[in-house]
N, C-alpha and C positions, 0 to 999 in steps of 0.2 A: 219574276220578282227578285230572285237571288242575283241575277246578272247585274242589275243596276247597283245593288248594294256592294257586290264584289268590285265593280268598277269604281265606286266612290271610295272604298277602302284603299284600293290600289293607287288612285290619284292622290289621296291624302298622304300616303306613305312616300310617294315619290316627291311630293312637295316639301316634306319635313326637312330634309337636309338643307335646302335653300333657306328656309326660315330659321333653322337652328343656327346657321352660320351668320345670318343677319343679327340674330340675338347675341351671338358670340362677339360680333363687331360692336354692338351696342354695349355689351358688358365690359369690353376693354376700351371704351371711349373712342373708338375709331370714328364713330359717327359724329363726333364733335367737329371733325375737320373734313370728313368725306361723306358723300351721299351716293346712292346707287346711280342716279340719273342726272345729277347736276353738280357743278363745281361749287364747293364751299371755300374753305381755306385751301384745301388740296383738291386734286382732280376727282372727278366722279369715278366710281368703280367701273362703269361702262367705258369711260375713256381709257382707263388703265388696261382693261381687257382688250380693247381695240388696239392699243399701242403694242401690246405684247402678243397679239394673235399670231400664231405660226412659229413663235419662238419656243423651241423645245426645252430650253433651260429657264423659261420664264418663272416656273413655279419655285425653283430654288432661288432665283434672283429676288423674287417677291418676298419669300420667306426671310431671306437675309435682310432685305430692306425694312421689313416690319420689325425685326428683332434689333437691328443696329441703327436704324434711322438713316437719313441721308439728306442730300440737298442738291440743287442745281438741275435736276431732271425735269421738273415741272415748274420751275421758276425760282425766285429768290427765297421763298419761305421754306425753311428746313422742316423735315419730318423728324420728330423726336424719336429716340430709341425706345423700344418697349421690351427691355430684358425680363420683365416680370411675367410676360406671357409665355406659357409652356411651349416647348417645341411642337408638340402635337397640335395645340391650338393655332400656332403660327402657320403650320402647314395647312390646316383646315381653312384658315382665313385666306391664305394665298390661293388655294385651289378655288375657293368660292369667288374671290374677287375676279380671278381670271375666267370664271365661267359666266360672268355677266355679259349680256349681249344687248 
C-alpha cells in the first residue's frame, strides 16, 4: 500500500519542474508567441530544442536571446527583448525550452 503512494509522490515531484517552467513562460507572456508543440508567431519549443540539440552552448545562447531578443533565425518576425525577466528566470526558461522533446 505504501509503495504506490511513494511512487505517486515521486512522479508528481519529478513533473513539477516542467509544469513550473511552463507556468513561468505563461507568466512572462512567452506563450503569446510560442507553444510547446506547434508554431504560433514564433517556433514551437520542441522545434527550438531540436535545432539546438547537441549544442553545448545552447543554454547560454537561448538565455541571451530571451533577454536581448533577436531576429532572422526563425524568419522575418523579430523576437522582442525581455529585460524585465530576471537572470534566474531566463536561465530556467532556456533550460526548460531546450528540454522539450
